[in-house]
N, C-alpha and C positions, 0 to 999 in steps of 0.2 A: 899086535897090537898096534904098534905106531902106522904101521898104514890105514885100517882101518880112522883113526883119530884124524889122521892126515885127512881121508876122503870125507869126515864128520866136517872137520872146518871147514873144506872148499865146499861143501853142499850150502852148509850155514852160510858161511860170507853170501855164497850165490844170492840164498835166501835174500839175504838182509839186502842184496843190491835193487831188487826187486822191489820192497816195500816202497810207500809213499814218504817218508821220512829218507831214505836217499836219493831220491829224486830231486827234492828239495821242498820234498808236501813236506804235511803235519796235520794234526789229525783237525785243526780249524781250518785249513784250505778244505778239506772233505767234506766238511762239514758246511761253509759255505756255498760250494756247490752243489749241495743238495739243495739247498738254499735259493738259489740262483735256479736250477731245476723248476723248483715249483715255484714261480715267482714268474705271472704272464708278462710279456712284452708292452712297454708302452709306446705308446702314438705320437710320433714325435717328428715333426717333417726337421731334417738337416738341410743348409744350405752352407754352401763352400761361401767366402770371402774373397776377391783376389784386388789385391796391393796395386791401386792405380796412382801415379806409374809402378811399376811393379819395384820390390824389394823382397831381397831374399829371408823368409821368415825362419832364424833359426832355432827350432827347437825352441816352439813355443809353450812357455813357462806358466806363464797366467796373465787373464784377459782380464777388464772392468769396462762399466760402462757410466756414462755421466749422465745426466738430467738430459741432453739432447740428443743422446743414443749415438752419440760417439762413443769411439771404442779406444780402448787403451789399451797395448801389448807389450807385456816384455818376454823378450825372447833372449839367445844367448847368440851371437854375434861371436865369429873369431875376429872381424873389423866392421865398424856399425856401430849407430845407435841402437842401447839395449829395449829402450821406449819407443813404442809407436802410436803416434794418433792417429787414426779414420775417422771419417764418417762411416755411418752405417752401411754406406755401397762398395766402401774400400777404395775413396776417394782419401786420399796422404791429407794429409791436415799438418805433421809435424813431428819433427823425433829428436832428441835430447835423450843426453845420459852415458857418451861418448867418455871411456874411461874412470867412470865412477861406481863401475861393480867387475866383481871376479867374478861372483857365480850367481847374477841376479835371478829371483826364486818370484815373486809372489808382487802383483799390483793389485791397489785400493783406491775406492774412492769415496770420501766422507759424506758427510751431511750436506758441508758448504760446498763441496764439487775439488776439494784439495786431494792433490793424486801422491799416495804413500807407496813408497816401493821397498822393498828387503833385501841385501843381499846373504846370502846362506854362509858366506866365506868369512865376509869381515864381519858378519853380526850389524850391521849399519843399517836404519833405517831411516831414508829418506822422505821428505814431505815440499812437494813442489805444488805451485801455481799450473791451472790444466795450459797453460803455459813453457813450463821448462823450469821456472825460475824455483832455485832451491830456496825454501822458505826457513825448512828444519832438520837438523841432522841428531840422529840418539844412536849413540854408541852404546848397543847392547851391552858388551865386555864378558869379563867370561869363559873366550874361548880354550878351552883348555889346549887345544890341541894346533894350534896356528898352518901346521905341515898340511892337516886334512884337505881337501878340498870343501867338501860340508861340514861343517863344522859349528854353524851359525842358526840366526834365528831365520824364523817359517814364513808365519804372516802374521797378519795384522787386524785387531777390530772394532768398531768404537763404541762405545758405550753413548745413553744419551747426556751425559753432565760433558760430555768432550773428552774424558775420559779416554787413555788406546789400552788393548788390551793386547800383547804381543807374546808370541810361541818359538819358545828359542829350544828348538827342537832335536837338531841332528844329533848334538855330541853333548847337550844338556838335558833334562827332560822338567821345565819350568813356562810357568804363566806369568807373566811378569805385567805388573800393571802403573802406569806411566799419567801424570797430568796433562793438560793440551798442551803445557810447557817443552814435556818431555825427562819433567823430572821425575825419577823413579820413586814409588812410592808402595807397594810391597811386590809377593811373588808368590806363587807355591809349587811342590809338587818334586817326584824326584823318581827315578829310575823304580820300574819293576810291574809288574803287572796287577799292585791291588788297587781299592778304590784311590782316586787321584796319583795313582802313578803313570808313567808314563814309557813307550819303550816307540820313542821319536815321533812327539807331539808335531803335528802337519801342517795341523790347518785352524784354523780358529771364528765361529761366527758366533755374535747375539740374537738369540730369538725371540719374536712378537713378545714371550711374557717377561724380557730382560735377564733369562739364565744365558751364561755361557756355557758354547756347545765345543769340546775339544774333536779332533779327528785324532786316535791315538793309534799310529798306522801300524805299526808292529803287532799294535796286542789286535789289530782287528775291531774293533772298536768306538763306537762314540761315547764320551763320558759328560755329563755336564753338571755347574757350578753353579752357585747364588754370584753375585758380583763381589762377594767379601773371602772368594772361592773356596767355601765350602761344598762338598762334594755331596749331590742329589742325588745321583742315577746314573745308569749306564747301561747301554745299548752291546751286546757282543754279537757280531757273524763270525769271526774269524779271516784269515788269510789280511790280508792289508785293507786299510782304509784309507785314500788318500788325504781325499777333499770332500768336504762337506759345506752346503750354503742353505739360505734361507729364501722363496722368494715374496714377494710386496704382500701377495696374499696369504701367507702363512706357510704353505707346500716345501716339504724337508726333501734335501737330494746330498745325497752324496754318492760316492765313487770306489766300488768293491774291485780288487784282484786276488788270487789264489796265491801264492806264496808257491815259487819254485819254477814262475813260466815266466816269458817277456813279455811283458804289462801290455804289450799289444796287441796280447789271440785273446786273453780271456779277463778286460778291463771292459768294466758296466758301472753305467751310470744306472741310479736306483732312487725310486722316488719309496719314502716312507711314511708310513702314520705318524705322524709328532706326537701321538698321546700313548701309542703303543711299541713302538717301535717296528711292528710291521712290516716286512718289503710290499709294497703295491702293484711293483713295476721295474722295469730292469730293460734298461737301453744300451746296446754295442757300443762304446766309446772310449778311449782313454783318454782321461783326465786327472792332470799333475795335480793343478789345483781348479776351482772351481768357482766361475763368476756369474752373478746374477742380471741382467739387464732390469731399466727400472718397470719394462715391459714387461717381466716376468720370464723372458727371454734366457734362453741358459748359454754360457758360453765357457765350454771345453775347454782347457788349456795344454793339448795333443801331445806336448812334445814333439812334434813334426812342421813342417810347414805352414802343412791347413790349419787355418782357422775356420769355423766353422760356429753357426748361429743354430741353435736348435731351439722348434718354438712346440707347444701342442698342440697338433692339429685338430681344426675346427669340425 
């Protein structure tokens, strides 16, 4: 009897190892794969930008563009400046930020042309002139475990009234509103999978309708709110949803990835119907954060040395 039980347990354990859950997958990731399989390919043209004079970009984390089409890249070099400004052809304009960041995470440009950058370790948000002069420093605070490398803020978005909405996503699970001077006004969110709850809120944008859309990464979904923090709805896809962005013309893009596999293997930029949440098209590319240029060029942050521009084919 004992030998039979031992055999049965061994067979059961072997079967468990073959399940998607044991491979680091879950039902949500399998659902995401099915969605992606049924989604047509996007017709995008990819251009790789070479930096001149050559600078080794290390783990590109976020890319933004200003009204002059200059590119602002935040990356993670062991030595050197984490913020690099280039013209559209890749010619180096300037760089800055050495010694200011522990984990450079996101870079955004507001309507005035000011450059904002976020450190995901110290949870500090910096505002710079386009020339790299520091104008403002917001210490988000509330970091529960300073020993963790990633335990702070992740992204920022700008309202028309000058207020800022930041995601404090790695250890906390909240959205925080600040006024233009960096004074905290309110916050909302908590850990979980219910409405208004987050499992690593990673990216934030304000849509054309003024609503706030957030990438709830580990819940594999987009949630949206009004600017008072009232939950309005969600679209759930499964897996991980890393980043999202609206183009100037109102198109919505996001980056999806099944859990349990390397991000560079099964990451897809997807175009989403902003009314229904349905996937319209997909393009294979890794993008940690996602930027949009004024001409609607997509700026994926590949977490590699590659600097890519994606444009809709004419």
